[in-house]
TIKE-308779 format. One line per 10 residues: number of its first residue (from 1); their letters; for each residue x, y, z of N, C-alpha, C. Coordinates in steps of 0.2 Angstrom, whole numbers. Example, Ala and Ser with C-alpha at 12.3 -4.5 7.8 and 13.67 -1.06 7.14 Angstrom:
BEGIN
1	as	66/-28/39/62/-22/39/66/-16/39; 64/-11/35/68/-5/36/64/0/39
END
This chain:
BEGIN
1	mcaagrrwgr	298/-262/0/293/-267/3/290/-270/-4; 289/-277/-3/286/-280/-8/279/-279/-9; 276/-281/-15/269/-280/-16/265/-283/-11; 267/-289/-9/262/-293/-4/262/-289/2; 268/-286/4/268/-282/10/264/-275/10; 264/-272/4/260/-266/3/252/-268/3; 251/-274/0/244/-276/1/241/-277/8; 246/-280/12/244/-282/19/243/-275/23; 248/-270/21/247/-264/24/241/-260/23; 239/-261/17/232/-258/15/226/-261/18
11	rqrallwgvl	227/-268/19/221/-271/22/221/-270/29; 227/-269/33/227/-267/40/224/-260/41; 225/-255/36/222/-248/37/215/-248/36; 213/-252/31/206/-253/29/202/-256/35; 205/-261/38/202/-264/44/202/-259/50; 207/-255/51/207/-251/56/201/-245/55; 201/-243/49/195/-238/48/189/-241/49; 188/-248/47/182/-251/48/180/-252/55; 185/-253/59/184/-254/66/182/-247/69; 185/-242/67/184/-235/69/177/-233/67
21	laaweaawgq	175/-234/61/168/-233/59/163/-236/62; 164/-243/64/159/-247/67/158/-244/74; 164/-242/77/164/-240/84/160/-233/84; 161/-229/79/158/-222/79/151/-223/78; 149/-228/73/142/-229/72/138/-232/79; 142/-236/82/139/-239/88/138/-234/94; 143/-229/94/143/-225/99/139/-218/98; 137/-217/91/134/-211/89/128/-210/93; 127/-203/95/122/-201/99/122/-203/107; 128/-206/109/128/-207/116/128/-201/120
31	lrysvpeemp	131/-196/118/131/-189/121/127/-184/118; 122/-181/121/118/-176/118/117/-170/123; 119/-164/120/119/-158/124/115/-153/120; 113/-148/124/110/-142/120/112/-136/123; 113/-131/119/115/-124/121/111/-119/117; 110/-113/120/107/-107/117/112/-105/111; 109/-102/106/113/-99/101/116/-93/104; 121/-90/100/124/-84/102/128/-84/108; 130/-90/111/134/-90/117/141/-88/116; 144/-84/120/151/-82/119/156/-88/118
41	kgsfvgdvak	161/-87/114/166/-92/114/169/-94/120; 170/-101/121/172/-104/127/166/-105/132; 160/-105/130/154/-106/134/154/-114/135; 152/-116/141/151/-123/143/145/-126/139; 147/-132/137/142/-136/133/140/-143/137; 145/-146/139/144/-153/143/151/-155/146; 150/-159/151/156/-162/155/157/-169/151; 161/-169/146/162/-175/142/166/-180/146; 171/-178/150/175/-183/154/171/-186/159; 167/-183/162/163/-186/167/157/-191/164
51	dlglqlrals	154/-188/159/149/-192/155/152/-199/152; 158/-198/150/161/-204/147/166/-208/151; 167/-206/157/171/-209/162/179/-209/160; 181/-203/157/188/-203/154/192/-200/160; 198/-202/160/203/-199/165/206/-193/162; 207/-188/167/209/-182/165/216/-182/162; 220/-187/164/227/-188/162/227/-189/154; 222/-193/152/222/-195/145/220/-188/141; 217/-184/144/215/-178/141/221/-173/141; 225/-173/146/231/-169/147/236/-171/142
61	drsvhiverg	236/-178/141/241/-180/136/239/-179/129; 234/-176/128/231/-174/121/230/-180/117; 228/-186/120/227/-192/116/219/-192/114; 215/-187/116/208/-186/115/207/-180/110; 203/-181/105/202/-176/100/195/-175/98; 193/-169/97/186/-167/94/187/-166/87; 183/-170/83/183/-170/76/176/-168/73; 176/-163/69/170/-160/66/170/-161/58; 165/-162/55/165/-163/48/166/-157/44; 163/-151/46/163/-145/42/170/-142/42
71	rtqyftlhgk	170/-136/39/176/-132/39/177/-128/45; 172/-126/48/172/-122/54/171/-127/60; 176/-126/65/175/-130/71/172/-126/76; 166/-128/79/162/-125/83/163/-127/91; 166/-133/92/167/-135/99/175/-137/99; 177/-137/106/183/-139/107/183/-142/114; 188/-146/116/188/-150/122/193/-146/127; 191/-144/133/195/-141/138/199/-146/141; 206/-146/140/210/-152/143/210/-153/150; 210/-147/154/211/-148/161/204/-150/164
81	sghlvtaeri	199/-148/162/192/-149/165/188/-155/162; 190/-157/155/186/-162/152/180/-159/149; 179/-153/149/172/-150/147/172/-148/139; 167/-150/136/166/-148/129/163/-140/130; 167/-136/126/165/-129/126/165/-126/119; 161/-121/118/161/-118/111/167/-115/109; 169/-116/102/175/-113/100/173/-106/96; 167/-105/94/165/-100/90/158/-98/93; 156/-91/92/149/-89/93/145/-93/88; 139/-96/90/135/-100/85/129/-96/84
91	dreqlcrlve	127/-95/77/121/-92/75/116/-97/72; 111/-99/75/107/-104/73/104/-103/66; 102/-96/65/99/-94/59/103/-95/53; 110/-94/54/115/-94/49/116/-102/47; 116/-106/52/117/-113/51/111/-117/49; 106/-116/52/100/-120/50/94/-115/48; 95/-112/43/90/-107/41/83/-110/39; 83/-116/36/77/-120/34/76/-126/38; 79/-127/44/78/-133/48/75/-131/54; 70/-134/56/67/-133/63/71/-134/69
101	kcvlrceliv	74/-140/69/78/-142/74/86/-142/72; 89/-138/75/96/-137/73/101/-141/77; 104/-146/74/109/-151/78/116/-151/75; 121/-150/78/128/-150/76/131/-157/79; 134/-160/75/137/-167/77/145/-166/76; 148/-170/81/155/-170/81/157/-177/84; 164/-179/84/166/-185/86/172/-184/91; 171/-188/97/177/-187/101/181/-194/100; 187/-193/98/191/-199/97/197/-200/103; 197/-206/106/202/-208/111/207/-212/107
111	egqmqvygie	213/-209/106/218/-213/101/220/-219/104; 222/-219/111/225/-225/114/220/-231/114; 214/-230/115/209/-235/116/205/-236/109; 207/-233/104/204/-234/98/196/-233/98; 194/-228/102/187/-227/103/184/-221/100; 178/-221/98/175/-215/95/168/-214/98; 167/-208/100/161/-206/103/157/-201/99; 151/-202/98/147/-197/94/144/-192/99; 144/-186/97/141/-180/101/136/-176/97; 130/-175/100/125/-171/96/124/-165/101
121	veikdindnv	125/-159/98/123/-153/102/118/-149/98; 112/-149/101/106/-145/98/107/-138/100; 106/-134/95/107/-126/96/100/-123/97; 99/-121/103/92/-119/104/91/-111/102; 85/-110/99/84/-103/97/83/-98/103; 85/-92/102/84/-87/106/80/-81/102; 77/-77/105/73/-72/101/78/-66/100; 82/-67/95/87/-62/93/86/-59/86; 80/-60/83/78/-57/77/71/-54/77; 70/-48/74/64/-44/74/60/-46/68
131	ptfreaeiel	54/-47/68/50/-48/62/51/-42/57; 53/-43/51/54/-38/46/50/-39/40; 48/-33/37/45/-33/30/50/-32/25; 49/-35/19/54/-33/14/54/-26/12; 48/-23/12/48/-16/10/45/-12/17; 48/-7/19/46/-3/24/40/2/23; 40/3/16/34/8/14/30/4/8; 24/3/9/19/0/5/14/5/2; 14/5/-5/10/10/-9/4/6/-12; -2/8/-10/-8/5/-13/-12/10/-17
141	rmseatapas	-15/9/-22/-20/13/-26/-27/10/-26; -32/14/-24/-38/11/-23/-44/16/-26; -48/14/-30/-53/18/-32/-58/20/-27; -61/26/-27/-66/28/-22/-72/24/-23; -73/21/-29/-79/17/-30/-78/10/-28; -73/8/-25/-72/1/-23/-77/-1/-17; -80/-7/-18/-85/-9/-14/-82/-11/-7; -86/-9/-1/-84/-11/5/-84/-18/6; -79/-21/10/-78/-28/11/-73/-31/6; -71/-27/1/-65/-29/-4/-59/-30/0
151	rfslprahdp	-55/-35/-2/-49/-37/1/-43/-36/-3; -37/-34/0/-31/-33/-4/-25/-36/0; -21/-40/-4/-16/-44/-1/-10/-39/2; -8/-40/8/-2/-36/10/4/-41/11; 10/-38/10/16/-41/11/17/-44/18; 20/-50/18/21/-54/24/28/-52/27; 28/-52/34/34/-51/37/38/-58/38; 44/-57/39/49/-63/40/52/-63/46; 52/-68/50/56/-69/56/60/-76/56; 67/-76/56/70/-82/55/70/-86/62
161	dtgrnslqsy	68/-83/67/68/-87/73/63/-93/73; 63/-97/78/58/-103/77/53/-103/83; 48/-107/83/44/-108/89/40/-102/91; 40/-101/97/36/-95/100/40/-88/98; 47/-89/97/51/-83/95/50/-81/88; 46/-85/84/45/-83/77/39/-78/76; 37/-77/70/31/-72/69/25/-75/72; 21/-72/76/15/-74/79/8/-70/77; 9/-64/76/3/-60/75/4/-54/71; -2/-51/68/-1/-45/64/-7/-40/67
171	elsgdehfsl	-5/-33/67/-10/-28/70/-10/-22/65; -16/-19/64/-16/-14/59/-19/-8/63; -15/-2/62/-18/4/65/-18/10/59; -23/14/60/-24/19/55/-31/23/56; -36/21/52/-42/24/52/-48/19/51; -54/22/52/-60/18/52/-62/15/45; -58/17/40/-60/15/33/-57/8/32; -52/6/36/-49/-1/35/-48/-5/41; -48/-12/40/-47/-17/45/-43/-22/42; -41/-27/47/-36/-32/45/-39/-39/46
181	avqagpggdq	-38/-43/41/-40/-50/41/-33/-54/40; -33/-59/43/-27/-64/43/-29/-71/41; -27/-73/35/-28/-80/32/-23/-85/34; -25/-91/35/-20/-96/36/-18/-99/29; -11/-99/28/-9/-102/22/-9/-110/22; -7/-113/16/-7/-121/16/-2/-123/22; 4/-120/23/9/-122/27/8/-119/34; 2/-116/36/1/-114/42/3/-107/43; 6/-104/38/9/-97/38/3/-92/38; 4/-86/41/-1/-81/42/0/-76/36
191	rpelvlakal	-6/-75/33/-6/-70/27/-11/-64/28; -8/-58/29/-12/-53/31/-16/-50/25; -22/-47/26/-26/-44/20/-29/-38/23; -29/-33/18/-32/-26/20/-39/-27/18; -44/-25/22/-51/-25/21/-54/-18/21; -57/-16/16/-60/-10/16/-67/-10/20; -67/-7/25/-72/-7/30/-78/-2/29; -76/4/26/-80/9/25/-79/12/18; -84/14/14/-83/17/8/-78/23/8; -74/24/3/-69/29/2/-73/35/-2
201	dreeaafhel	-70/41/0/-72/47/-3/-66/51/-4; -64/52/-11/-58/55/-12/-58/63/-10; -64/65/-11/-65/72/-10/-65/74/-2; -66/69/2/-65/69/9/-58/68/11; -55/63/8/-48/61/10/-45/58/4; -40/61/1/-36/58/-5/-31/53/-3; -29/53/3/-24/48/5/-26/45/12; -24/39/14/-25/36/20/-18/33/22; -16/35/28/-9/32/31/-11/27/36; -8/21/35/-9/15/40/-2/12/42
211	vlrasdggdp	-2/9/48/4/5/50/2/-2/51; 6/-6/48/5/-14/49/11/-16/54; 9/-19/59/14/-22/64/14/-29/64; 20/-32/64/21/-39/65/25/-41/71; 22/-45/75/25/-47/82/27/-54/83; 32/-56/86/34/-62/88/31/-64/95; 32/-70/97/30/-72/104/35/-73/109; 40/-69/108/46/-69/113/43/-65/119; 47/-65/125/46/-62/131/52/-58/133; 52/-51/131/47/-48/128/46/-49/121
221	artgtarirv	41/-47/118/39/-48/111/43/-43/107; 45/-45/101/49/-40/97/44/-38/91; 44/-32/88/39/-30/83/43/-26/78; 40/-28/72/43/-24/66/37/-21/62; 38/-15/59/32/-12/56/33/-10/49; 28/-9/45/28/-7/38/22/-1/38; 24/4/34/19/9/33/15/8/27; 9/9/27/5/8/21/1/15/19; 2/17/13/-1/23/10/-6/21/5; -12/23/6/-17/21/1/-19/28/-2
231	tvldandnap	-18/28/-9/-20/33/-13/-27/32/-16; -31/36/-15/-38/35/-17/-39/39/-24; -41/34/-29/-42/37/-36/-49/39/-37; -49/44/-41/-56/48/-41/-61/44/-46; -67/44/-44/-73/41/-48/-77/47/-49; -81/46/-55/-86/52/-56/-92/52/-52; -91/54/-46/-97/53/-41/-99/60/-39; -97/66/-43/-99/72/-41/-101/76/-48; -107/79/-48/-110/82/-54/-107/90/-53; -107/93/-59/-105/100/-59/-111/104/-55
241	vfsqaeytvr	-109/109/-52/-114/113/-48/-112/121/-50; -118/124/-52/-117/131/-54/-117/135/-47; -113/141/-48/-113/145/-42/-119/149/-40; -124/149/-45/-130/152/-44/-136/148/-48; -142/148/-45/-147/144/-48/-150/148/-54; -149/155/-53/-152/159/-59/-147/165/-59; -145/167/-65/-141/173/-66/-146/178/-70; -146/184/-67/-150/190/-70/-146/196/-71; -146/198/-77/-142/204/-79/-147/209/-83; -145/215/-82/-149/221/-86/-144/224/-91
251	vpedvpvgsv	-145/225/-97/-141/228/-102/-144/233/-106; -141/238/-108/-145/243/-112/-145/240/-119; -150/243/-123/-150/240/-130/-145/242/-134; -141/247/-132/-136/249/-137/-129/246/-135; -129/241/-131/-122/238/-129/-119/235/-135; -112/236/-136/-109/235/-142/-109/227/-143; -109/225/-150/-109/218/-152/-102/215/-150; -102/209/-147/-96/206/-145/-95/207/-137; -99/211/-134/-98/212/-127/-100/206/-123; -97/204/-117/-98/199/-113/-104/201/-108
261	lvtvtatdad	-110/199/-109/-115/201/-105/-115/198/-98; -113/191/-97/-113/188/-91/-109/182/-92; -106/179/-86/-102/173/-86/-105/169/-81; -107/163/-83/-109/158/-78/-103/153/-76; -104/151/-70/-98/147/-67/-101/141/-64; -98/135/-65/-99/129/-62/-93/125/-60; -93/122/-54/-87/118/-52/-89/111/-51; -84/107/-51/-85/99/-50/-79/97/-45; -81/94/-40/-77/92/-35/-72/86/-37; -74/83/-42/-69/77/-45/-63/80/-48
271	eglygqvkys	-58/76/-49/-52/78/-52/-51/75/-59; -46/78/-62/-44/75/-69/-50/76/-74; -51/72/-78/-56/72/-83/-63/73/-80; -64/70/-75/-71/70/-71/-72/77/-68; -67/81/-67/-68/87/-64/-68/93/-69; -67/91/-76/-67/97/-81/-74/98/-83; -76/104/-83/-83/107/-84/-83/110/-91; -89/108/-95/-90/112/-101/-97/114/-101; -99/120/-105/-105/123/-105/-109/122/-112; -115/122/-111/-119/122/-117/-126/125/-116
281	mkketdtald	-129/127/-122/-135/131/-121/-141/127/-124; -146/126/-121/-152/122/-124/-155/126/-129; -156/122/-135/-158/126/-141/-166/126/-141; -168/130/-136/-176/131/-136/-179/136/-141; -175/141/-143/-177/146/-148/-171/147/-152; -173/148/-159/-167/150/-163/-166/157/-163; -170/161/-160/-169/168/-159/-164/169/-154; -164/166/-149/-159/167/-144/-152/165/-146; -152/159/-150/-145/157/-153/-143/162/-158; -147/166/-161/-144/171/-166/-142/177/-162
291	ifhldsetga	-144/178/-156/-142/184/-153/-136/183/-148; -136/177/-145/-131/176/-140/-127/170/-141; -121/171/-139/-116/165/-140/-113/163/-133; -113/157/-132/-110/154/-125/-104/151/-127; -98/153/-123/-92/150/-124/-92/143/-120; -91/137/-123/-91/131/-120/-86/130/-114; -80/133/-115/-75/132/-110/-75/137/-104; -77/143/-106/-77/148/-100/-84/150/-97; -89/149/-101/-96/150/-98/-98/157/-100; -94/161/-104/-96/168/-105/-101/168/-111
301	ikllrildfe	-106/173/-110/-111/174/-115/-110/181/-118; -109/180/-124/-107/186/-128/-113/188/-133; -113/195/-135/-119/197/-139/-116/196/-146; -121/193/-150/-119/192/-157/-122/198/-162; -127/201/-160/-130/207/-165/-133/212/-160; -134/217/-163/-137/223/-159/-144/221/-156; -145/224/-150/-151/223/-147/-156/228/-149; -162/227/-148/-168/232/-150/-173/231/-145; -174/236/-140/-179/235/-135/-186/234/-138; -187/238/-143/-193/237/-146/-195/231/-149
311	egdsyelevq	-189/227/-151/-190/220/-154/-191/215/-148; -187/216/-143/-188/211/-137/-185/214/-131; -188/214/-125/-185/217/-119/-183/212/-114; -184/206/-115/-181/201/-110/-180/194/-114; -175/191/-112/-173/184/-114/-171/179/-109; -174/173/-109/-172/168/-104/-168/162/-108; -162/161/-105/-158/155/-108/-157/150/-103; -157/144/-105/-156/138/-101/-149/135/-102; -144/135/-97/-137/133/-98/-136/127/-94; -132/123/-97/-130/116/-94/-123/116/-93
321	ahdsgalfdt	-121/114/-87/-113/112/-86/-113/105/-85; -108/102/-89/-108/94/-89/-101/92/-89; -99/87/-85/-92/84/-85/-91/79/-91; -85/76/-90/-84/71/-96/-88/65/-95; -91/64/-89/-96/58/-89/-103/60/-91; -108/58/-87/-115/59/-89/-118/64/-84; -114/67/-80/-117/71/-74/-117/78/-76; -122/82/-74/-123/89/-77/-127/93/-71; -127/100/-72/-132/104/-68/-134/109/-73; -140/112/-72/-143/117/-76/-145/124/-72
331	tkvvitvtdv	-144/129/-76/-146/136/-73/-150/140/-78; -153/145/-75/-157/149/-80/-153/156/-80; -153/159/-86/-150/166/-87/-155/170/-90; -157/176/-86/-162/181/-88/-158/187/-90; -159/189/-96/-156/195/-99/-162/200/-100; -162/206/-97/-167/211/-98/-164/217/-101; -167/219/-107/-165/224/-111/-168/231/-109; -164/236/-107/-167/242/-105/-167/247/-111; -172/251/-111/-173/255/-117/-169/261/-117; -167/263/-123/-162/269/-124/-166/274/-129
341	ndnapeltvs	-165/280/-127/-169/285/-132/-166/286/-138; -168/281/-142/-165/280/-149/-170/281/-155; -176/283/-153/-181/285/-158/-184/291/-156; -185/296/-162/-188/302/-162/-196/302/-162; -199/306/-158/-207/306/-158/-210/307/-165; -215/303/-166/-218/303/-172/-225/306/-171; -227/311/-176/-234/314/-175/-238/311/-181; -243/308/-179/-248/305/-185/-254/309/-185; -256/312/-191/-262/316/-192/-266/313/-197; -272/312/-195/-277/310/-201/-283/314/-201
351	sklneiseda	-286/316/-207/-291/321/-207/-296/319/-213; -302/322/-212/-307/320/-217/-311/327/-218; -312/329/-224/-315/335/-226/-323/334/-227; -326/338/-223/-334/338/-223/-336/345/-225; -342/346/-228/-345/352/-230/-349/354/-224; -348/361/-222/-352/364/-216/-355/370/-219; -361/370/-218/-365/376/-220/-363/382/-215; -363/388/-219/-361/394/-215/-365/396/-210; -372/394/-210/-376/396/-205/-377/390/-200; -373/385/-200/-374/380/-195/-373/382/-188
361	ppgss	-377/380/-183/-376/383/-176/-370/380/-173; -367/383/-168/-361/380/-164/-362/373/-162; -357/369/-162/-358/362/-159/-360/357/-165; -361/360/-171/-363/355/-176/-357/351/-178; -358/345/-180/-353/341/-182/-354/339/-190
END
């Protein structure tokens, strides 16, 4: 074939494609159908032959074809009935994850008549997805000193369905210390927040277990859950407390040096550093400090030197228990020394010599 013939052939093909394209553009959208997603393969979509007035003979002669742009063919033409049917099970969320309205397009080409018809098939959403949280277990740490009405952001649930089948509401169950608030985001999305409704007390409850539910608007509604565990962190809200307001002990004066005379005990309901108790003695008299020693860790009071009942028969000490913060408690320790027979009797005689006459009468001084 000569060059002129080849050029003429190319012009004919270009003209043919131009006519087909014009016909496709003119006919685009002439047929519109809708089907729910997840329909089984071979499900009815529309009666193409009836809607376009096509003869079933043309369909049986295979001169009519369905053409789709993508790699996957979702529709086919049933030659005997002229019905458009599904060629695959269609998942709307897989095809149109970020699109509100999911529309698939194909062309019906009638070869003998050089006609092209556009077909639009809208894939309707069904409630086939449950709202889900990225994490099924949510851990929160909260100080017991946290002020009521404080808010904490919670993870949002995701539901790929659309419309009423998508996420519609949140609900919180647990205890009276917490409530739920839902804020509207810029795009209209719902953002759940945990609200502290009642002051926390770690000594009352160190943990709180909550359940966050996300529900869609389907009929019946589908629900996804996430568990929330709130760990309450300690605050220094408890002072040490002595087991006794006053300790009284009686010891003999000959008790050995180094003996533990009494041990004071205080406890703190806090944990960690705030719960560690140390003891100290108020320096009211140097004499007591010389005689007694208080162990700051154990609260044991030991004897530093020998007691002497004749020197002192009773001592009063003031002991403090304090935590690592500024909280403390005070108790009184009374040590009574009992006498021991450690001293021999002493006879003291004093005399004065006077002269008495031999003839002095009886009773004279």
